[in-house]
C-alpha positions in Angstrom: -57.2 -83.2 -51.1 -55.1 -80.2 -50.2 -54.0 -80.1 -46.7 -52.1 -82.3 -44.1 -54.3 -85.3 -44.5 -53.0 -87.9 -42.2 -49.9 -86.2 -41.6 -51.8 -84.1 -39.0 -50.9 -86.7 -36.6 -47.5 -85.7 -36.6 -48.0 -82.1 -36.8 -50.7 -81.1 -34.4 -49.2 -82.4 -30.9 -46.2 -80.4 -31.6 -48.4 -77.1 -31.0 -49.1 -78.2 -27.4 -45.4 -78.1 -26.6 -44.5 -75.1 -28.1 -46.1 -72.2 -26.4 -42.9 -70.8 -24.4 -40.7 -70.8 -27.6 -43.5 -69.9 -30.4 -42.7 -66.5 -31.0 -39.2 -66.6 -30.3 -38.5 -69.3 -33.2 -41.1 -67.4 -35.5 -38.9 -64.2 -35.3 -35.6 -66.1 -35.9 -37.1 -68.4 -39.2 -38.7 -64.9 -40.7 -35.6 -63.0 -40.3 -37.6 -60.7 -38.2 -40.3 -60.6 -40.5 -43.2 -62.3 -38.6 -44.9 -59.5 -37.0 -44.3 -57.1 -40.0 -46.2 -59.5 -42.2 -49.2 -59.7 -39.6 -49.1 -56.1 -39.6 -49.6 -56.0 -43.3 -52.2 -58.5 -43.1 -54.4 -56.6 -40.4 -54.1 -53.7 -42.9 -55.7 -55.5 -45.8 -58.9 -55.8 -43.4 -61.9 -53.0 -44.3 -62.3 -50.3 -41.8 -65.9 -51.4 -41.1 -64.9 -55.0 -39.8 -66.4 -55.3 -36.1 -66.3 -59.1 -35.3 -63.1 -60.9 -36.0 -62.7 -64.7 -35.7 -58.7 -65.4 -35.0 -58.4 -68.9 -36.4 -55.3 -70.7 -35.1 -54.6 -67.9 -32.9 -52.0 -69.8 -31.2 -50.8 -67.5 -27.9 -52.0 -64.4 -29.4 -49.6 -62.4 -31.5 -52.5 -61.8 -34.3 -54.9 -61.5 -31.7 -53.3 -58.5 -30.2 -53.3 -56.6 -33.6 -56.7 -57.4 -34.2 -58.1 -56.4 -30.8 -56.1 -53.2 -30.7 -58.4 -51.6 -33.2 -61.7 -51.9 -30.7 -63.0 -55.3 -32.4 -64.8 -58.2 -30.9 -62.4 -60.9 -31.4 -62.8 -64.5 -30.6 -59.5 -66.7 -30.7 -59.7 -70.3 -31.9 -56.9 -72.9 -31.5 -56.6 -76.7 -31.7 -54.1 -76.5 -28.9 -55.3 -76.1 -25.0 -52.0 -74.9 -24.3 -51.5 -72.2 -27.1 -55.1 -71.1 -25.4 -53.7 -71.0 -22.0 -50.9 -68.7 -23.3 -53.3 -66.2 -24.8 -53.7 -63.8 -22.1 -55.5 -61.1 -23.9 -59.1 -60.2 -22.8 -61.0 -61.9 -25.4 -63.3 -65.1 -26.0 -61.3 -68.4 -26.5 -62.8 -71.6 -28.0 -60.5 -74.7 -28.9 -61.7 -76.5 -32.0 -60.6 -77.3 -35.6 -61.0 -75.3 -38.8 -62.8 -78.2 -40.7 -65.5 -78.2 -37.7 -65.8 -74.6 -36.7 -68.3 -74.2 -33.6 -70.1 -71.2 -34.5 -73.6 -70.1 -36.3 -73.6 -69.1 -40.1 -72.2 -65.5 -40.7 -70.9 -65.3 -37.1 -67.9 -63.1 -38.1 -67.1 -60.1 -40.7 -64.0 -61.9 -41.2 -61.7 -64.9 -40.4 -58.2 -64.2 -39.9 -55.4 -67.2 -40.0 -51.9 -65.8 -39.1 -49.5 -68.7 -39.9 -52.1 -71.3 -39.4 -53.8 -72.2 -42.7 -51.0 -74.4 -43.5 -51.7 -76.6 -40.6 -55.2 -77.4 -41.9 -56.1 -81.1 -42.2 -58.4 -80.5 -45.3 -57.9 -77.2 -46.8 -61.2 -77.2 -49.1 -63.3 -78.1 -45.9 -61.5 -75.6 -43.9 -62.5 -73.1 -46.6 -65.9 -74.2 -46.6 -66.2 -73.8 -42.8 -64.5 -70.4 -43.1 -66.7 -69.0 -45.7 -69.9 -70.3 -43.8 -68.8 -68.4 -40.4 -67.6 -65.5 -42.0 -68.1 -62.8 -44.8 -64.2 -62.7 -45.7 -61.1 -64.4 -45.2 -57.7 -63.2 -44.6 -54.6 -65.1 -44.0 -50.9 -65.2 -44.1 -49.1 -68.5 -44.2 -46.3 -70.8 -45.1 -46.5 -71.4 -49.1 -44.5 -73.2 -51.3 -42.8 -71.6 -54.1 -43.7 -72.3 -57.8 -40.2 -71.9 -59.1 -38.9 -75.7 -58.7 -35.2 -74.3 -57.6 -36.8 -71.8 -54.9 -38.7 -74.7 -53.9 -36.3 -77.0 -53.5 -33.9 -74.4 -51.3 -36.7 -73.6 -49.1 -37.3 -77.2 -48.5 -33.6 -77.5 -47.4 -34.2 -74.4 -45.2 -37.1 -76.0 -43.7 -35.7 -79.3 -43.2 -32.2 -78.8 -42.4 -31.6 -75.1 -41.1 -34.9 -74.5 -38.9 -34.1 -77.7 -36.8 -30.4 -76.7 -36.6 -31.9 -73.1 -35.3 -34.4 -74.7 -33.0 -31.1 -76.7 -31.1 -30.0 -73.2 -30.3 -33.1 -71.2 -29.5 -35.7 -74.0 -28.6 -33.5 -76.9 -27.1 -35.8 -79.5 -26.4 -38.2 -78.6 -29.2 -36.0 -79.7 -32.3 -38.5 -82.9 -33.3 -41.5 -80.5 -33.0 -39.8 -78.1 -35.5 -39.0 -81.0 -37.7 -42.9 -81.4 -38.2 -42.7 -78.2 -40.5 -41.4 -80.5 -43.2 -44.6 -82.6 -43.0 -46.3 -79.1 -43.5 -44.4 -78.2 -46.5 -44.5 -81.5 -48.0 -48.3 -81.5 -48.0 -48.6 -78.0 -49.3 -49.8 -77.2 -52.8 -47.7 -74.8 -54.9 -48.6 -71.3 -54.6 -50.2 -71.1 -57.8 -52.5 -73.9 -57.1 -53.6 -72.3 -53.9 -54.4 -69.4 -55.3 -56.7 -71.2 -57.9 -58.7 -73.0 -55.0 -59.0 -70.1 -53.3 -60.8 -68.3 -55.9 -63.2 -71.3 -55.9 -64.4 -70.0 -52.6 -64.0 -66.5 -52.2 -63.4 -63.2 -54.5 -59.8 -62.5 -53.8 -59.1 -58.6 -53.1 -55.5 -59.4 -52.7 -53.3 -62.2 -53.3 -49.4 -61.8 -53.0 -46.5 -63.5 -51.6 -43.2 -62.8 -49.4 -39.9 -64.3 -49.2 -39.6 -65.5 -52.9 -42.8 -67.5 -52.3 -41.8 -68.9 -48.8 -44.9 -67.0 -47.6 -48.4 -66.1 -49.0 -51.0 -63.6 -47.9 -54.2 -63.0 -49.1 -57.7 -61.3 -48.3 -61.1 -62.4 -50.0 -64.7 -62.3 -49.7 -67.6 -64.5 -50.0 -69.3 -64.2 -53.5 -72.7 -63.3 -53.8 -73.8 -64.8 -50.4 -74.3 -62.1 -48.1 -74.9 -62.3 -44.5 
């Protein structure tokens, strides 16, 4: 199984405690690229998209880009505290990727910005996303295929990010150590791409940051809504 599996018990509780420092750390961890990559993801969506699920919406940083185009957006997150921090005028739902509380074909596209890597069961998540939406788009933490780069990224996640948290998010160092659990559970980007192709027709798949980040957009094959 690809996904966090039982590691989710260490990872999920962290999100309830991070809403106040979430974006500050995102900006620092990505060297200022986090919102640029969100905008790139939004640019992959077709212009006729009207109904969007922001899955793993957090405090609404991606939601803002999606709603600004006049679309109907629903924000879904496991964390009640993250949903409280989402101040935009959109519908908010608490739930998990593996059991989406929506009817079939409820959305034109499901968008996941820096959240798909936290799926407990990635295959089950993709099954649910492609049930509830015609398309899926995501930008997320990846695992580089190059072994040397993967090792360096592992050191960045396990050593540098906790040190950064001591400066920018004091009191939340343990929560950022949980990123190591996510990286260790992740499949290499090439394996992830192969899994995605079993569920969607990929219109785009690419990486950023030497493979530390992946981005994709795909549509359900032959199962129109």
